[in-house]
C-alpha positions, -999 to 999 in steps of 0.1 A, spaced: 480 555 -584 496 521 -582 478 488 -575 494 486 -540 481 521 -532 446 511 -544 448 480 -523 459 500 -493 429 524 -497 405 495 -501 419 479 -470 415 511 -450 379 515 -462 371 479 -454 384 483 -419 365 515 -414 333 498 -427 339 468 -404 342 491 -374 311 510 -383 290 478 -387 303 465 -354 294 498 -337 259 497 -353 254 461 -342 263 469 -306 241 500 -306 212 481 -320 216 454 -294 216 479 -266 185 497 -281 166 465 -284 172 458 -247 160 493 -238 129 488 -260 121 456 -242 124 473 -208 103 502 -219 76 478 -233 74 461 -199 71 495 -181 44 506 -206 25 473 -199 27 479 -162 14 515 -166 -15 503 -187 -24 477 -162 -23 503 -134 -45 527 -155 -70 499 -161 -72 492 -124 -77 529 -116 -104 531 -142 -122 501 -126 -120 517 -92 -133 550 -106 -162 533 -122 -171 514 -89 -169 547 -70 -191 565 -96 -217 537 -93 -216 539 -55 -220 577 -55 -249 574 -80 -266 548 -57 -260 570 -26 -276 600 -43 -307 580 -50 -300 571 -86 -301 535 -98 -307 507 -73 
């Protein structure tokens, strides 16, 4: 294998690696955006669940009082 052939192979490998890294960078950027969106959705779900829990606790206390439990 001549030096020119070796340089050609190295150039091809370098180009392939460059394309791979660019693709990975783009994919990573897209995924980080999706992760941010999902984090916000999870936060909203947790807030809603906390509100529902609070409402359930208030209802439970009310039922207990109506049944003659605590005053």
